[in-house]
C-alpha positions as CSV (number, residue, x, y, z in Angstrom):
1,M,93.3,67.3,97.9
2,S,92.7,63.6,98.9
3,R,91.7,62.8,102.8
4,T,94.7,60.7,102.7
5,A,97.2,63.1,101.0
6,K,95.6,65.5,103.5
7,G,96.1,63.4,106.4
8,L,99.7,62.9,105.4
9,L,100.4,66.5,104.5
10,L,99.2,67.0,108.5
11,L,102.0,64.8,108.9
12,L,105.2,66.5,107.8
13,P,105.1,69.5,110.6
14,P,105.7,66.8,113.8
15,L,108.1,65.0,111.2
16,L,109.9,67.8,110.5
17,A,109.7,69.6,114.0
18,A,111.2,65.6,115.3
19,A,114.1,65.3,112.8
20,F,115.4,69.1,114.1
21,V,114.6,68.3,117.2
22,M,116.7,65.5,117.3
23,A,119.8,67.5,114.7
24,A,119.6,70.1,117.6
25,L,120.4,67.9,120.1
26,A,123.0,66.0,118.0
27,W,125.1,69.3,116.9
28,P,123.5,72.1,117.8
29,E,126.8,74.5,116.5
30,R,126.2,72.4,113.5
31,L,122.6,73.1,113.2
32,S,123.5,77.1,114.1
33,Q,125.7,77.7,111.4
34,V,123.3,75.5,108.8
35,V,120.1,77.6,110.4
36,G,122.8,81.1,109.7
37,A,123.4,79.8,106.2
38,V,120.6,79.1,104.4
39,S,118.7,82.3,106.1
40,P,118.3,84.3,103.3
41,G,117.6,87.6,105.3
42,C,115.2,90.4,105.7
43,P,114.0,91.3,102.1
44,F,111.8,94.1,104.7
45,H,114.8,95.5,105.9
46,R,116.6,95.1,103.0
47,L,114.2,97.4,101.3
48,T,113.1,99.9,103.7
49,G,115.8,99.8,106.5
50,L,113.1,99.1,109.0
51,S,113.0,95.9,111.0
52,C,109.5,94.3,110.5
53,P,108.3,92.0,113.0
54,G,109.9,89.1,111.9
55,C,113.8,90.6,112.0
56,G,116.1,88.6,114.4
57,G,114.6,85.6,113.6
58,T,117.0,83.5,112.3
59,R,119.7,84.9,115.7
60,A,117.0,84.0,117.9
61,V,116.6,80.4,116.4
62,Q,120.4,80.5,116.8
63,A,120.3,81.4,120.5
64,L,117.7,79.1,121.5
65,L,119.7,76.1,119.7
66,A,122.5,77.4,122.1
67,G,120.0,77.2,124.7
68,D,119.9,80.6,125.5
69,V,116.1,82.1,126.1
70,W,116.7,85.3,127.1
71,A,118.8,86.1,123.9
72,A,116.4,84.4,121.7
73,C,114.0,87.1,123.3
74,R,116.3,89.8,123.0
75,F,116.7,89.6,119.4
76,N,112.9,89.3,118.4
77,F,110.6,88.6,121.5
78,F,107.8,88.0,118.5
79,L,109.3,84.9,117.7
80,I,107.6,82.6,120.6
81,P,104.0,84.2,120.1
82,S,104.8,83.4,117.0
83,V,105.5,79.8,117.4
84,L,102.5,79.4,119.4
85,M,100.5,80.7,117.0
86,L,101.8,78.4,114.4
87,L,101.4,75.1,116.8
88,A,97.9,75.9,117.9
89,E,96.3,76.3,114.0
90,Y,98.3,73.3,113.4
91,L,96.7,71.7,116.7
92,R,92.9,73.1,115.1
93,E,93.8,71.7,111.5
94,A,95.0,68.4,113.2
95,A,92.0,68.7,115.2
96,A,88.7,69.5,112.4
97,F,90.7,66.5,110.3
98,I,90.6,63.6,112.8
99,R,86.7,64.7,113.8
100,R,86.2,64.5,110.1
101,R,84.3,68.3,110.4
102,P,85.1,71.4,108.1
103,L,87.3,73.9,109.9
104,R,86.0,76.9,111.1
105,P,86.7,79.9,113.3
106,S,85.0,80.7,116.5
107,R,84.7,84.0,118.3
108,T,87.4,83.2,120.4
109,Y,90.4,82.0,117.8
110,T,89.1,85.1,115.5
111,R,90.1,87.3,118.7
112,I,93.2,85.2,119.3
113,V,94.2,86.4,115.6
114,Q,93.2,89.8,116.0
115,V,95.2,90.1,119.3
116,Y,97.8,88.3,117.7
117,A,98.0,90.8,114.8
118,W,98.1,93.9,116.6
119,S,100.7,92.7,118.5
120,A,102.5,92.2,115.4
121,V,101.8,95.8,114.6
122,A,102.9,97.0,117.8
123,W,106.3,95.2,118.0
124,F,106.7,96.7,114.5
125,I,106.4,100.3,116.5
126,L,108.7,99.0,119.5
127,R,111.4,98.5,117.1
128,N,111.5,101.1,114.8
129,V,110.0,104.1,116.7
130,F,111.2,103.2,120.2
131,G,114.6,100.8,119.6
132,V,113.4,98.3,121.3
């Protein structure tokens, strides 16, 4: 992929996020309905009956659109750390692109990803075994 194409691709997430935020501010109820309508549901839950770490994410996003952070955390507490991890990864990729250096994981970054992965496993167990 050319550098220009990669640079344009890196502009896509903030532009989509800005459009989503503007739509959420202008039409929160309608956007909540759209989010619910386009959500495919969880295939893992349909097949196994167990809740994956992402189950409840659609309801959590709808609660966030309504401004209810506590309800969003109740629907899926793991949504907030997931968004933060995606944001951190995006910023790492953008910084590497701007500095014109290859993206290499540091020890700290590797540890953070490991903690995140183990947290997902713990969340999966807490939801399905202990009913959290």
